[in-house]
C-alpha positions, 0 to 999 in steps of 0.5 A: 358484939365486940371483944371489948364488950365481954366480960370475965369468963366469957368464952367467945368465938372470934366472928371478924377482924375490922381491917380498917383498924389495922391499916398496914399489913404487918398489924394484921399479920401479927394478929393471924400469927397470934391465932386471932382469926375468924373461928377461933375460940377464945376465953376471956380471962382478965379485964384491963383498965380502960378497956383491954383484955387478957384472953386464953387462945389454946395454951397461950395467954394474950393481952390486947389493947383497947383499940384491938378489942374494939376491932374484933367482933365475937359471937357468944357461946359457939 
């Protein structure tokens, strides 16, 4: 499942990030800097119009656009 297919309150684990969605190293680096990498546990706290999500990761809130959400594969309840 992709992150954009999750619902409010879901707790999921990042399974993978599609490297083709971020053709430049800077884009992939930024996700890693935010902590969005395989194995990271996140909780969806808000769905935004047009498919974006606001997630919590550790103590941070991170807003992600629809393109980024579509590139992040997640697994339920790990």
